[in-house]
C-alpha positions as CSV (number, residue, x, y, z in Angstrom):
1,M,1.5,-15.2,6.7
2,S,-1.8,-15.6,5.0
3,G,-4.5,-13.2,6.0
4,S,-7.9,-11.8,4.7
5,G,-10.7,-9.3,6.3
6,I,-13.1,-7.4,5.7
7,V,-12.8,-4.2,4.0
8,K,-16.3,-2.0,4.5
9,S,-15.9,1.3,2.6
10,G,-18.0,2.5,-0.6
11,Y,-16.7,1.6,-4.4
12,F,-15.3,5.3,-4.6
13,T,-13.4,5.5,-1.4
14,P,-9.5,6.2,-1.4
15,H,-7.4,4.0,0.1
16,V,-3.5,2.9,0.7
17,Y,-2.6,-0.4,0.3
18,F,0.4,-3.3,1.2
19,I,0.7,-6.3,-0.6
20,F,3.3,-8.5,1.0
21,A,5.0,-11.7,-0.2
22,H,7.8,-13.1,1.3
23,D,10.3,-10.9,1.5
24,V,8.9,-7.9,-0.5
25,I,6.3,-5.2,-0.3
26,Y,4.0,-3.4,-3.0
27,I,2.9,-0.1,-1.7
28,G,0.0,1.8,-3.7
29,E,-3.2,3.8,-3.8
30,T,-6.6,3.8,-5.5
31,Q,-9.6,5.8,-5.6
32,H,-11.8,2.5,-5.5
33,I,-12.4,-0.4,-3.1
34,P,-9.1,-2.1,-3.0
35,V,-9.7,-5.3,-4.0
36,R,-10.6,-4.4,-7.8
37,R,-6.8,-2.8,-8.0
38,W,-5.4,-5.7,-6.5
39,S,-6.9,-8.4,-9.2
40,S,-5.4,-5.8,-11.4
41,H,-1.9,-6.0,-10.1
42,L,-2.1,-10.3,-10.0
43,D,-2.7,-10.1,-14.0
44,K,0.2,-10.8,-16.2
45,S,1.1,-7.8,-17.3
46,G,0.1,-6.5,-13.6
47,S,2.1,-4.1,-12.0
48,F,2.9,-6.0,-9.1
49,T,3.4,-9.1,-11.1
50,K,6.2,-7.1,-13.5
51,K,8.0,-5.6,-10.9
52,L,8.0,-9.0,-9.1
53,N,9.3,-11.0,-12.4
54,N,12.1,-8.0,-12.0
55,Y,12.8,-8.5,-8.5
56,L,13.1,-12.3,-9.5
57,D,14.8,-11.7,-13.1
58,G,12.9,-14.0,-14.0
59,G,13.0,-16.6,-11.7
60,C,9.9,-18.6,-10.2
61,M,7.4,-16.7,-8.5
62,Q,5.4,-19.4,-7.0
63,P,6.7,-19.1,-3.8
64,Y,5.9,-15.5,-3.4
65,L,2.5,-15.6,-5.2
66,N,1.8,-18.7,-2.0
67,T,2.5,-16.0,0.3
68,L,0.4,-13.2,-0.3
69,S,-0.9,-10.6,1.9
70,F,-3.5,-7.8,0.9
71,F,-3.9,-5.1,3.5
72,S,-5.8,-1.7,3.0
73,I,-6.5,1.6,4.7
74,S,-9.3,3.8,4.5
75,C,-8.1,7.6,3.6
76,F,-11.5,9.3,3.4
77,E,-11.4,10.3,6.9
78,L,-7.9,11.0,7.5
79,L,-7.5,13.0,4.1
80,R,-10.8,14.7,4.4
81,D,-9.3,18.4,5.4
82,M,-7.4,18.3,2.7
83,Q,-9.3,17.4,-0.5
84,S,-11.3,20.0,-1.1
85,E,-7.7,22.5,-1.8
86,Y,-6.7,20.0,-4.9
87,C,-10.6,18.9,-6.2
88,G,-10.7,15.6,-4.5
89,Y,-8.9,12.8,-2.8
90,R,-6.0,11.9,-5.6
91,I,-3.8,13.9,-5.3
92,P,-3.6,13.3,-0.9
93,T,-3.5,9.7,-1.8
94,Q,-0.5,9.8,-4.0
95,A,1.2,11.9,-1.5
96,L,0.6,9.8,1.2
97,E,1.7,7.0,-1.1
98,H,4.7,8.8,-1.8
99,K,5.3,9.4,2.2
100,M,4.9,5.8,2.9
101,H,7.3,4.8,0.4
102,E,10.2,7.2,1.7
103,I,9.4,6.3,5.8
104,V,9.4,2.3,4.5
105,Q,12.4,2.7,2.7
106,S,14.6,4.8,4.9
107,K,13.6,3.6,8.0
108,G,13.5,-0.3,7.4
109,V,10.2,-0.3,9.2
110,F,9.6,-4.2,8.3
111,G,13.2,-5.5,8.5
112,S,16.1,-4.7,6.8
113,N,15.5,-8.1,4.4
114,I,12.4,-6.8,3.1
115,K,12.7,-4.7,-0.6
116,V,9.6,-2.6,-1.1
117,I,9.3,-3.0,-5.2
118,S,6.7,-0.2,-5.9
119,E,8.0,3.2,-6.7
120,T,6.5,6.6,-6.9
121,K,8.6,8.5,-9.5
122,K,5.6,8.8,-12.1
123,T,3.7,9.5,-9.4
124,A,4.2,12.0,-6.5
125,P,2.5,14.9,-6.4
126,R,4.6,18.2,-7.6
127,N,2.2,20.6,-6.3
128,F,1.2,19.5,-3.1
129,F,1.6,21.8,0.0
130,H,0.7,19.7,3.5
131,W,3.7,17.5,3.6
132,N,3.8,17.9,7.3
133,E,0.5,16.3,8.1
134,I,0.8,14.3,5.1
135,E,4.3,12.9,7.2
136,D,2.2,12.5,10.1
137,I,-0.5,10.9,8.5
138,A,2.0,8.3,6.6
139,E,3.7,7.2,10.2
140,S,0.0,6.5,11.6
141,C,-0.6,4.0,9.0
142,I,2.6,2.5,9.2
143,T,2.3,2.0,12.8
144,R,-1.1,0.4,11.9
145,M,0.5,-1.8,9.4
146,L,2.4,-3.0,11.6
147,Y,-0.4,-4.1,13.9
148,L,-2.5,-5.7,11.7
149,R,0.4,-7.8,10.6
150,K,1.1,-9.1,13.9
151,E,0.3,-13.1,14.3
152,D,-2.5,-12.9,16.5
153,N,-4.4,-10.1,15.3
154,P,-7.6,-10.2,16.2
155,F,-8.8,-7.9,13.1
156,V,-7.2,-10.2,10.5
157,Y,-8.6,-13.4,9.2
158,K,-6.4,-16.1,8.5
159,L,-7.2,-18.8,5.7
């Protein structure tokens, strides 16, 4: 599936995002408009490229690059109530990213043949006190992502 869409938000707006390619998913977060982050992922030294190369054990990446799809969800409203306790959105957004990794990996919501190639070992927040709220938000973000990925979704523009 290929897809494109419109991201309507300010330049400095927190997002969680998914990159889908063939049988892999990369989940991330950013404090800027996501297209900025996505382009850095695709550089030769970008984390998506490195993780994909590792997953393929140095094999051909072209089939994966031909099937890329990018999706993001703005966290500005979702995390508004808790961001003041963490001096901004970075820590709650990282917590949301971490919880989404846990849910996607444990439940296989995108299918048993899909491999998550990203991880949050270095970025998961240590002093975070809103895990129950974040779990609810993560579940709703994943549900929304499942909806957005449907072939006949009117909110996703195909190229």
